[in-house]
C-alpha positions in Angstrom: 2.2 100.2 30.8 0.8 102.6 28.2 1.2 101.1 24.7 2.4 104.5 23.3 5.1 104.5 26.0 6.1 101.0 24.9 6.5 102.1 21.3 8.6 105.2 22.3 10.8 103.0 24.5 11.4 100.6 21.7 12.2 103.4 19.3 14.6 105.0 21.9 16.4 101.7 22.3 16.7 101.2 18.6 18.2 104.7 18.3 21.0 103.7 20.7 21.6 100.2 19.3 25.0 100.2 17.6 24.9 99.4 13.9 27.6 97.1 12.5 29.4 98.5 9.5 31.9 96.4 7.5 35.4 97.7 7.5 38.1 97.7 4.9 41.5 96.4 6.0 44.5 97.1 3.7 47.5 94.9 3.1 50.3 95.7 3.8 49.3 99.2 5.0 46.8 98.1 7.7 48.1 94.6 8.3 51.5 93.2 7.1 50.1 90.0 5.6 46.8 88.7 4.2 46.6 86.2 7.0 47.1 88.8 9.6 44.3 90.9 8.0 42.0 87.9 8.1 42.6 87.4 11.8 42.1 91.1 12.5 38.9 91.2 10.5 35.3 91.1 11.8 32.6 89.3 9.9 31.7 91.1 6.7 34.9 93.0 6.4 36.8 93.6 3.1 40.5 93.0 2.7 42.1 95.1 0.0 45.5 94.0 -1.1 48.2 96.2 -2.7 49.9 95.4 -5.9 52.4 92.5 -5.8 53.0 88.8 -5.2 52.3 87.4 -1.7 53.8 84.0 -0.7 51.5 82.8 2.0 49.5 79.9 3.2 46.1 81.4 4.0 43.4 80.1 6.4 40.0 81.5 6.7 38.6 79.9 9.9 35.1 78.5 10.2 34.7 76.3 13.3 32.2 77.0 16.0 35.0 78.3 18.2 36.6 80.6 15.7 35.1 81.9 12.4 35.5 84.7 10.0 32.4 84.9 7.8 31.5 87.0 4.8 35.0 88.2 4.2 36.0 89.6 0.8 39.6 89.4 -0.5 40.3 91.6 -3.5 43.0 93.8 -5.0 43.1 97.5 -4.2 41.9 99.7 -7.0 44.2 99.3 -10.0 46.4 96.6 -8.4 47.3 93.2 -9.7 47.6 90.6 -6.9 49.2 87.1 -7.1 49.0 84.8 -4.1 51.4 81.8 -4.1 51.2 79.0 -1.6 54.2 78.7 0.8 53.3 75.0 1.6 54.6 75.4 5.2 54.4 72.9 8.0 51.0 73.1 9.7 50.7 73.5 13.4 47.3 71.8 13.8 43.9 73.5 13.8 45.2 76.8 15.1 46.7 77.7 11.7 45.0 75.2 9.3 41.6 74.4 10.8 40.0 71.0 10.2 42.6 70.1 7.7 45.4 70.7 10.2 43.5 68.6 12.7 43.1 65.7 10.3 46.7 66.1 9.3 47.7 65.7 13.0 45.3 62.8 13.6 46.6 60.8 10.6 50.2 61.4 11.6 51.8 63.5 8.9 54.6 64.5 11.2 56.5 67.6 10.4 55.8 67.5 6.6 54.2 70.5 4.9 50.5 70.2 4.0 50.8 71.6 0.5 47.5 73.4 0.6 47.5 77.1 -0.2 44.3 78.9 0.5 41.9 77.0 2.9 38.4 78.4 3.1 36.3 77.3 6.1 34.4 80.5 6.9 31.0 80.9 5.3 30.3 83.6 2.7 33.9 84.2 1.6 34.4 86.1 -1.7 37.7 85.9 -3.7 37.6 88.5 -6.4 40.1 89.5 -9.2 42.9 87.5 -7.8 45.5 85.1 -9.3 46.1 82.2 -6.8 48.8 79.6 -7.4 50.2 76.5 -5.8 53.4 75.3 -7.3 53.7 72.1 -5.2 55.5 69.3 -7.0 54.7 66.4 -4.7 51.4 66.8 -2.8 51.2 65.9 0.8 51.2 62.8 3.0 47.6 63.0 4.1 45.2 63.6 1.2 48.0 62.9 -1.3 47.3 66.0 -3.4 48.1 69.6 -3.3 45.4 72.2 -3.6 45.4 75.8 -4.6 41.9 76.7 -3.2 40.7 74.2 -0.6 37.0 74.5 0.1 35.7 73.5 3.5 33.1 76.2 3.9 29.7 77.1 2.5 28.8 80.0 0.2 32.3 80.6 -1.3 32.3 82.9 -4.3 35.2 83.0 -6.7 34.7 85.9 -9.1 37.0 86.7 -12.1 40.0 84.8 -10.6 42.8 82.7 -12.1 43.3 79.6 -9.9 46.4 77.5 -10.9 47.9 74.3 -9.8 51.4 73.4 -10.9 51.6 73.5 -14.7 54.5 71.1 -14.9 53.3 68.0 -13.0 50.2 66.1 -11.8 50.6 66.8 -8.1 47.6 69.0 -7.4 44.2 70.5 -7.9 43.2 74.0 -8.7 39.9 73.8 -6.7 39.4 71.0 -4.2 36.0 70.7 -2.6 35.9 68.7 0.6 32.8 67.5 2.5 32.0 65.0 5.2 31.2 64.1 8.7 34.5 64.2 10.5 33.2 63.7 14.1 33.7 60.0 13.7 37.4 60.7 14.2 36.6 61.6 17.9 36.8 57.9 18.6 40.5 58.0 17.6 41.3 61.2 19.4 39.4 61.4 22.6 36.9 63.9 21.1 39.4 66.2 19.5 37.3 67.0 16.5 34.2 68.0 18.5 36.4 69.9 21.0 37.9 71.9 18.1 34.4 73.0 16.9 34.0 70.6 14.0 31.2 68.3 15.2 28.8 69.3 12.4 29.3 67.9 8.9 31.2 70.0 6.4 28.8 70.6 3.5 30.7 73.0 1.2 27.4 74.1 -0.1 26.6 76.8 -2.7 30.0 77.3 -4.2 29.8 79.9 -6.9 32.5 80.4 -9.6 32.0 83.1 -12.3 34.2 84.4 -15.1 37.2 82.6 -13.9 40.0 80.3 -15.2 40.9 77.0 -13.4 44.2 75.5 -14.6 46.4 72.5 -14.4 47.0 69.7 -11.9 46.2 66.0 -11.9 42.5 67.1 -11.7 41.7 70.8 -12.1 38.4 70.5 -10.2 37.9 67.8 -7.6 35.1 67.0 -5.1 35.2 64.3 -2.4 33.7 63.3 0.9 37.1 62.7 2.4 35.6 61.6 5.8 33.9 58.7 4.0 37.1 57.7 2.3 39.1 58.0 5.6 36.5 55.9 7.4 36.9 53.1 4.8 40.7 53.2 5.1 40.2 52.8 8.9 38.1 49.6 8.4 34.6 51.1 8.8 33.0 49.4 5.8 30.5 50.8 5.2 31.0 53.9 7.2 28.2 54.6 9.8 27.2 57.9 8.1 26.0 59.1 4.7 28.0 60.8 2.1 27.8 64.6 2.2 27.4 66.2 -1.3 28.6 69.7 -1.8 26.8 72.0 -4.3 27.4 74.9 -6.5 27.1 76.7 -9.8 30.0 77.5 -12.1 29.4 80.0 -14.9 31.4 81.4 -17.8 34.5 79.6 -16.6 37.4 78.0 -18.4 38.9 74.7 -17.2 42.4 74.1 -18.7 44.1 70.7 -18.2 47.7 69.5 -18.0 48.9 67.5 -21.0 51.6 65.6 -19.1 49.4 63.2 -17.1 46.6 65.2 -15.8 42.8 65.2 -16.1 40.2 67.9 -16.1 38.2 66.8 -13.0 37.5 64.1 -10.5 33.9 64.6 -9.3 33.1 62.0 -6.7 30.5 63.8 -4.7 28.4 66.8 -5.3 25.4 68.5 -6.9 26.7 71.1 -9.4 25.6 73.0 -12.4 28.0 74.3 -15.1 26.8 77.0 -17.4 28.6 78.2 -20.5 32.0 76.7 -19.5 34.8 75.4 -21.7 36.9 72.4 -20.8 40.0 71.7 -22.9 43.6 70.5 -23.3 44.1 67.5 -21.0 45.6 64.0 -21.1 42.7 62.5 -19.3 39.0 62.9 -18.9 36.6 64.9 -16.8 35.7 62.0 -14.5 32.3 61.9 -12.8 32.1 59.3 -10.0 29.0 60.3 -8.0 26.4 63.0 -7.4 24.2 65.1 -9.7 25.9 67.2 -12.5 24.3 69.4 -15.1 26.2 71.0 -18.0 24.5 73.7 -20.0 26.0 75.3 -23.2 29.4 73.9 -22.5 32.3 72.8 -24.8 34.6 69.9 -24.2 37.5 69.7 -26.6 41.1 68.5 -27.2 42.2 65.5 -25.2 45.3 63.3 -25.8 43.6 60.3 -24.1 40.6 58.3 -24.9 37.9 60.4 -23.3 36.8 64.0 -22.9 34.3 62.9 -20.3 34.0 59.6 -18.4 31.1 58.6 -16.1 32.2 55.9 -13.7 31.0 55.7 -10.1 33.6 55.8 -7.3 31.9 54.1 -4.3 35.0 54.4 -2.1 34.6 58.2 -2.2 31.0 58.8 -3.5 29.5 56.3 -1.2 26.6 53.8 -1.7 24.5 56.4 -3.3 22.5 56.1 -6.5 24.4 56.1 -9.8 25.9 59.4 -10.9 23.1 61.4 -12.5 24.5 63.6 -15.3 22.8 65.8 -17.9 24.4 67.5 -20.9 22.4 70.2 -22.6 23.4 72.2 -25.7 27.0 71.0 -25.2 29.7 70.3 -27.8 32.2 67.4 -27.6 34.9 67.9 -30.1 38.4 66.7 -31.0 40.8 63.9 -31.3 39.7 60.9 -29.3 43.0 59.0 -29.7 41.4 55.8 -31.1 38.8 55.8 -28.4 35.7 57.9 -27.8 34.6 61.4 -26.9 32.4 60.3 -24.0 32.3 57.0 -22.0 29.5 56.0 -19.8 30.2 53.0 -17.5 28.3 53.4 -14.3 25.7 56.2 -14.4 22.5 57.6 -15.7 23.4 60.1 -18.4 21.3 62.2 -20.8 22.4 64.2 -23.8 20.0 66.8 -25.3 20.8 69.1 -28.2 24.5 68.2 -28.2 27.2 67.9 -30.9 29.7 65.0 -31.1 32.4 65.9 -33.6 35.1 63.3 -33.9 38.1 64.7 -35.7 40.2 61.5 -35.5 40.1 59.6 -38.8 39.9 56.0 -37.4 37.1 53.5 -37.8 37.0 52.6 -34.1 36.3 56.0 -32.8 32.8 56.9 -31.6 31.0 59.9 -30.0 29.6 57.9 -27.1 30.7 54.5 -25.7 28.1 53.0 -23.4 29.5 50.1 -21.4 26.8 49.0 -19.0 28.6 45.9 -17.9 31.5 47.8 -16.4 30.3 47.7 -12.8 33.2 46.9 -10.5 33.4 44.7 -7.5 32.5 47.5 -5.0 28.9 47.3 -6.1 28.6 43.7 -5.0 29.1 44.9 -1.4 26.9 48.0 -1.5 24.2 46.6 -3.8 23.6 47.0 -7.5 21.1 49.6 -8.8 18.1 48.2 -10.8 19.2 49.8 -14.0 21.6 52.2 -15.8 20.8 54.3 -18.8 22.1 56.5 -21.6 19.6 58.8 -23.3 20.3 60.8 -26.5 17.8 63.3 -27.9 18.1 65.9 -30.7 21.9 65.5 -31.0 24.3 65.6 -34.0 27.1 63.0 -34.5 29.8 63.7 -37.1 32.4 60.8 -37.4 32.6 60.0 -41.1 35.3 57.4 -40.5 33.9 55.9 -37.3 30.8 55.2 -35.3 28.2 57.5 -33.6 27.4 55.3 -30.6 28.9 52.1 -29.4 27.0 49.9 -26.9 29.4 47.2 -25.6 30.5 45.3 -22.5 27.1 43.8 -21.7 26.0 43.4 -18.1 26.5 40.1 -16.3 24.2 39.1 -13.4 23.8 40.7 -10.9 24.7 43.8 -12.7 21.8 46.1 -13.6 19.6 46.2 -16.7 21.0 48.5 -19.4 18.8 51.0 -21.4 20.0 53.0 -24.4 17.5 55.4 -26.0 18.3 57.5 -29.1 15.7 59.8 -30.6 15.5 62.7 -33.0 19.2 62.8 -33.7 21.4 63.0 -36.9 24.3 60.8 -37.6 26.9 61.3 -40.3 29.1 58.2 -39.7 30.3 55.0 -41.2 28.3 53.0 -38.6 25.5 54.9 -36.8 25.0 52.7 -33.7 26.9 49.5 -33.0 25.6 47.1 -30.3 28.1 44.4 -29.4 28.8 41.7 -26.9 27.5 38.2 -26.3 24.2 37.6 -24.5 24.9 37.4 -20.8 21.4 36.9 -19.5 20.9 40.4 -18.2 18.4 42.6 -20.1 19.9 45.4 -22.3 17.5 47.4 -24.3 18.0 49.8 -27.2 15.2 52.0 -28.3 16.3 53.9 -31.5 13.6 55.8 -33.4 13.0 58.9 -35.4 16.6 59.6 -36.3 18.5 60.3 -39.5 21.3 57.8 -39.5 23.2 58.6 -42.6 25.7 55.7 -42.6 26.8 52.6 -44.5 25.5 50.6 -41.6 22.7 52.3 -39.7 22.4 49.9 -36.7 24.6 46.9 -36.2 23.1 44.7 -33.5 25.6 41.9 -33.2 25.3 41.7 -29.5 21.7 40.4 -29.1 20.4 43.6 -27.5 16.6 43.8 -27.4 16.3 46.4 -30.2 13.3 48.5 -31.0 13.8 50.8 -34.0 11.5 52.8 -36.3 11.4 55.8 -38.6 15.2 56.1 -39.0 16.1 57.8 -42.2 19.3 57.3 -44.2 19.5 60.7 -45.8 22.6 62.9 -46.3 22.1 65.8 -43.8 24.5 67.9 -46.0 26.4 69.6 -43.3 28.0 72.9 -44.1 31.7 72.8 -43.1 31.7 70.2 -40.2 34.9 69.4 -38.5 34.9 72.6 -36.5 34.4 72.9 -32.8 32.0 75.8 -33.5 28.3 75.1 -33.4 27.8 77.5 -36.3 29.5 75.0 -38.6 26.5 72.7 -38.1 24.2 74.1 -40.7 21.8 72.0 -42.8 20.7 72.3 -46.4 18.3 69.4 -46.6 14.5 70.0 -46.5 13.9 66.3 -46.1 14.9 66.6 -42.5 12.0 69.0 -42.0 9.4 66.3 -42.3 11.4 63.2 -41.4 9.6 61.7 -38.4 6.1 60.3 -38.3 4.6 63.4 -36.8 5.9 65.7 -39.6 8.3 67.5 -37.3 12.0 67.9 -37.9 14.8 65.7 -36.7 17.8 67.0 -35.1 18.7 69.4 -32.4 16.2 72.2 -33.1 13.1 70.1 -32.5 9.9 70.5 -34.6 10.1 73.2 -37.3 8.1 74.0 -40.3 9.8 72.5 -43.4 10.3 75.9 -44.9 12.3 76.9 -41.9 14.8 74.1 -42.0 17.3 75.8 -44.4 20.3 77.1 -42.6 19.3 76.2 -39.1 22.0 75.5 -36.6 22.3 73.8 -33.2 21.8 76.9 -31.2 
């Protein structure tokens, strides 16, 4: 066939190939409910919602048999839209997808499922919405209510308010589920695979921007529930790996519940938080597994002992390496309630260019408590890691009535070796670094050098740690107005800090500076 004819034929076919254009479906004009609009939509459609409050349980399907991908839910121009969960009784996977199927398998009966907006379809966008779940009890299967329940990849939440019940600790604002649920086929004669859920649920690439997440027992929660369900059914260890979701959260506020709630329970996942603010809770932002990075964030105001706690949860995070957590340019500030701002028990955690501002006036309060011997019994079954670590570099500690860092609870064989490293940091405390606990025969190492530890007691090693220390000043940093949760309060007026370490560079969060540039520098 003539090659020119081939080209013309291809062009002619292309001219008659239908082009898919996304449609806009209106609610209630085009469809009476949001759920009806979702089921009427094609992939890539936009659902525009008129002004008002909509009481619905919403399901965006995402199985291999039925899926709605790349949908956008948003208000019509000028409208304010509130979606409130109805918490109705599910009718299996037809209306609630994989969660409805699991609900049926585990025998919840005719009880409501207490989950408002379930996202399975890939590429969903929720924009400019207020979404609430006022459940007071949670459900019989996963025990917790959820406002936005994430089972799908590439979900975007943009400029939304996501609220759990503000008056109790029943739920989560955002609940990210992952896991390999096909193992339940053995209990159901293949029902999971038959319903189109044979592949693992990865909940990958969650993006949250410019939003507010509020209330609940844990405002933000991640879990491989399949792994947890397998353990409950006697599969120890489960015959499959933990699935870690992933995502990036930016310019978002996480608001706790003072009654009995925490800010987060992060048991699986690989997430980055940028320029986020976490505040007002009765319990910590708990990190139990996965990899977590916090950049330019603020943690403040807790009525309990911790703003952040790192403690692995093997029942839900699986026999994976220790939680790997990095805090960069982050502020920890507030009343630690006779405890500490951050506790590291089971994890590898690093702090770079951070501020720890203890506003509690009590001698036992510290910015960081590192408890490397706090490994629980689950590790004996799964196997202990070779070491755990806490690393602090270019940070500021202000606790004039307390301690900067406490290293306590030494490891006991076969728990891992403990490593504490503190460099280029400034302490304004009564005791800079306290290392306690009797020698238990497991190595614990502290490397503390090139700091300004302005304290009555710079380093108190009463616990027989293997201590290496050098070039630690004891010079008043002369902070300008500390006690604020604003980084701009941390200004220095002491030129001695400009040539403090052995290389002639500056101590503290700014890194090496010429001595003439030290006046009036701040953390950021």
